[in-house]
C-alpha positions in Angstrom: 10.4 17.8 -15.5 12.6 17.2 -12.4 11.0 13.9 -11.2 13.6 13.7 -8.5 11.8 16.5 -6.7 9.1 14.0 -5.8 11.6 12.2 -3.5 10.7 14.9 -1.0 6.9 14.3 -1.4 6.7 11.0 0.6 3.4 11.1 2.6 2.3 14.5 1.4 -1.3 15.1 0.4 -2.4 15.7 -3.2 -3.7 19.0 -1.7 -0.3 20.2 -0.6 0.8 23.2 -2.7 4.2 21.7 -3.7 2.4 18.6 -4.9 -0.4 20.4 -6.7 2.1 22.7 -8.5 4.3 19.8 -9.6 1.3 18.0 -11.1 0.0 21.1 -12.9 3.3 22.3 -14.2 4.4 18.9 -15.5 1.2 18.0 -17.4 0.0 15.1 -15.3 -3.4 15.5 -17.0 -4.9 12.1 -16.6 -6.2 10.5 -13.4 -7.1 6.8 -12.8 -8.7 5.7 -9.5 -9.0 2.1 -8.3 -10.2 1.1 -4.8 -8.2 3.7 -2.8 -5.3 4.0 -5.3 -4.9 7.1 -7.4 -2.5 7.5 -10.4 -1.8 10.8 -12.0 -0.4 10.2 -15.5 1.6 12.1 -18.1 1.2 9.8 -21.0 3.6 11.8 -23.3 6.5 11.2 -20.9 5.4 7.6 -19.8 5.4 8.8 -16.2 2.9 8.6 -13.3 2.6 9.7 -9.7 1.1 7.2 -7.2 -1.2 8.1 -4.3 -3.1 6.2 -1.6 -6.4 7.3 -0.1 -6.2 8.6 3.5 -7.6 5.6 5.4 -5.5 3.1 3.5 -2.5 5.3 3.9 -2.9 5.5 7.6 -3.3 1.8 7.8 -0.4 0.8 5.5 2.1 3.6 6.1 1.8 6.3 8.9 -0.4 9.2 10.1 0.2 12.1 7.6 1.5 15.3 9.0 -1.1 17.3 7.1 -4.7 16.4 6.1 -6.5 19.1 4.3 -10.0 17.8 4.0 -12.4 15.4 5.9 -13.1 13.3 2.8 -12.0 9.7 2.4 -10.9 10.5 -1.1 -8.0 12.7 -0.2 -4.8 10.9 -1.2 -1.2 10.9 -0.2 2.0 10.4 -2.2 3.6 6.9 -2.2 5.7 6.9 -5.3 6.1 7.3 -9.0 6.8 5.2 -12.2 8.8 6.0 -15.3 9.1 4.2 -18.5 7.3 1.5 -20.4 7.1 -2.3 -19.9 7.0 -2.8 -23.7 10.4 -1.2 -24.2 9.3 2.1 -25.6 10.0 4.7 -22.8 9.5 8.3 -23.7 10.9 10.2 -20.7 12.9 13.1 -22.0 13.9 14.6 -18.6 16.6 13.8 -16.1 16.1 10.7 -14.0 17.0 10.4 -10.3 20.5 9.3 -9.4 21.7 10.1 -12.9 20.1 7.0 -14.3 19.3 6.8 -18.0 16.9 4.6 -19.9 19.9 3.1 -21.7 21.6 1.8 -18.5 22.3 -1.8 -18.0 22.0 -3.6 -14.6 25.6 -3.0 -13.6 25.3 0.8 -14.4 22.1 1.0 -12.3 23.7 -0.9 -9.4 26.7 1.4 -9.4 24.6 4.6 -9.5 22.1 3.6 -6.9 25.0 2.3 -4.7 22.8 0.0 -2.5 22.4 -3.7 -2.5 19.9 -5.3 -4.8 17.7 -8.4 -4.6 18.2 -11.5 -6.7 17.0 -11.3 -10.3 13.3 -12.0 -11.0 12.6 -13.2 -14.5 9.4 -12.3 -16.4 8.3 -13.3 -19.9 9.7 -10.2 -21.6 11.9 -8.6 -18.9 13.7 -9.0 -15.7 13.7 -6.9 -12.5 15.7 -6.2 -9.4 14.7 -4.4 -6.2 17.0 -1.8 -4.6 16.2 -0.9 -1.0 16.8 2.6 0.5 15.9 3.6 4.1 12.3 4.9 3.4 11.6 3.6 -0.1 12.6 1.0 -2.6 13.3 1.1 -6.4 12.1 -1.6 -8.8 14.2 -1.6 -11.9 13.0 -3.5 -15.0 15.3 -4.4 -17.9 14.7 -5.7 -21.3 16.1 -9.1 -22.2 19.1 -7.3 -23.8 19.8 -5.5 -20.5 18.4 -2.0 -21.1 16.5 -0.2 -18.4 12.9 0.2 -19.5 10.8 0.8 -16.4 11.3 2.2 -12.9 9.1 2.2 -9.8 10.1 4.3 -6.8 7.8 3.5 -3.9 7.5 4.2 -0.2 7.9 1.2 2.1 4.8 0.0 3.9 5.0 -0.4 7.7 4.9 -4.2 7.4 7.7 -4.2 4.8 9.9 -2.1 7.1 9.2 -4.5 10.0 10.2 -7.4 7.8 13.5 -5.8 6.9 14.2 -5.0 10.6 13.3 -8.6 11.5 15.8 -10.0 8.9 18.5 -7.7 10.2 18.0 -9.1 13.7 18.6 -12.7 12.8 22.2 -12.9 14.1 21.2 -11.1 17.3 18.2 -13.4 17.8 20.2 -16.6 17.6 21.3 -16.2 21.2 17.6 -16.2 22.3 17.1 -19.8 21.0 17.8 -22.1 24.0 17.3 -25.8 24.4 15.2 -25.4 27.5 12.6 -23.9 25.2 12.0 -27.3 23.6 9.6 -28.3 26.4 7.5 -25.2 25.7 7.1 -26.2 22.1 6.2 -29.8 23.0 3.6 -28.5 25.4 2.0 -26.4 22.6 1.1 -29.6 20.7 -1.8 -30.1 23.1 -3.0 -26.5 22.4 -3.4 -26.7 18.7 -6.6 -25.0 17.4 -7.6 -28.3 15.8 -8.8 -29.6 19.2 -11.3 -26.7 19.2 -12.2 -27.5 15.7 -13.1 -31.1 16.6 -15.4 -29.8 19.3 -17.1 -27.4 16.9 -17.5 -30.2 14.4 -19.2 -32.3 17.0 -21.5 -29.4 17.8 -22.6 -29.2 14.1 -20.2 -26.8 12.4 -20.2 -28.3 8.9 -17.1 -26.4 7.7 -15.0 -29.1 9.4 -14.5 -32.7 8.7 -12.1 -35.4 9.9 -9.9 -34.9 6.8 -9.3 -31.1 7.1 -8.8 -31.3 10.9 -6.4 -34.3 10.7 -4.4 -32.7 7.8 -4.0 -29.4 9.7 -3.1 -31.1 12.9 -0.3 -33.1 11.2 1.0 -29.9 9.5 1.1 -28.0 12.8 3.1 -31.0 14.3 5.6 -30.7 11.4 5.8 -27.0 12.0 6.7 -27.5 15.7 9.3 -30.1 14.9 10.9 -27.8 12.4 11.0 -25.0 15.1 12.6 -27.5 17.5 15.3 -28.2 15.0 15.9 -24.5 14.5 16.2 -24.0 18.3 18.8 -26.9 18.6 20.8 -25.2 15.8 20.3 -21.8 17.4 19.4 -20.5 13.9 16.8 -17.8 13.9 16.7 -17.6 10.1 15.4 -21.2 10.2 12.6 -20.0 12.5 11.6 -17.6 9.8 11.9 -20.2 7.1 9.8 -22.7 9.2 7.0 -20.2 9.5 7.1 -19.7 5.7 7.0 -23.4 4.9 4.1 -23.9 7.4 2.1 -21.1 5.9 2.7 -22.2 2.3 1.6 -25.8 3.3 -1.5 -24.5 5.0 -2.3 -22.5 1.8 -2.2 -25.7 -0.2 -4.3 -27.6 2.3 -6.9 -24.8 2.4 -7.2 -24.8 -1.4 -7.2 -28.6 -1.7 -9.9 -29.0 1.0 -12.5 -26.5 -0.1 -11.2 -23.4 1.7 -12.2 -24.4 5.2 -10.0 -21.7 6.8 -12.3 -18.7 7.4 -12.0 -15.6 9.7 -12.1 -17.4 13.0 -9.8 -20.2 11.9 -7.4 -17.7 10.5 -7.2 -15.9 13.8 -6.7 -19.1 15.7 -4.0 -20.3 13.4 -2.1 -17.0 13.4 -2.3 -16.9 17.2 -1.0 -20.4 17.5 1.8 -19.8 15.0 2.9 -16.7 17.0 2.8 -18.6 20.3 5.1 -21.2 18.8 7.5 -18.6 17.5 7.6 -16.9 20.9 8.1 -20.3 22.7 11.4 -20.7 20.8 12.7 -17.5 22.4 12.5 -15.6 19.1 11.4 -12.0 19.9 8.5 -10.6 17.7 7.8 -6.9 17.4 4.4 -6.2 18.9 1.7 -6.4 16.3 3.9 -7.9 13.6 2.4 -10.7 11.6 5.1 -12.9 10.2 2.6 -15.0 8.2 1.2 -12.0 6.3 3.8 -12.2 3.5 2.8 -15.7 2.4 -0.7 -16.2 3.8 -3.6 -16.8 1.4 -6.3 -17.4 4.0 
């Protein structure tokens, strides 16, 4: 099995001849389907191919070049896995980038030759993420630093937007100007909580004085943090302020009986974006900075 062949399959349909032939000739004989995700498994080699159903693929990735059927079940290639979380990988074939299932972290880093994320520790293993242009590689190691599991996966649109956003931080710094502080102060009178107070008076029982007051105070803190970032001309601090605000709203929502529903979510996201834009920070059209952390 030359699993590296699949690095040319990104976004191809399961109906594509190259994909079908690879699945058939390499004994991926078991299929599992779960809410739009399809996994073709070769259990003898502890390997699997990952696919996403057409509508989800269009939403999360891009419009496929070839669609062979009109069914919602047709799926498109987004990645593959190799190895075993429990430290018993059985992959006898050559791995991409000359990796082996005996490599340690430093070996993998040298062979992949791209920067990695910080270490993430799990109960029985650790992992790092290595980012390429179109895809990323998750590398899992046993606690004695032996590669045991690999995930090669296509970046979603939102993930690519986030990467581009983070690359732009130094360029964005020049957009943060002190004259924008008055715009941020003006937004304090446009917080969605004022609309919530009106809806509460009209009988909307999802609101009460506690959840409105707590949200209003949190949004004031958010604006003050953005103002500090503007004064420092530090666009990374804008990003971090949004993260802190969303995480705080997550906690408030959980603590106060999940009062943030669809309308409230849309109002909060709109307000958060308006504040970001008021700083001078430029957002890509349609990009939702809150999505990475938001639980409401």
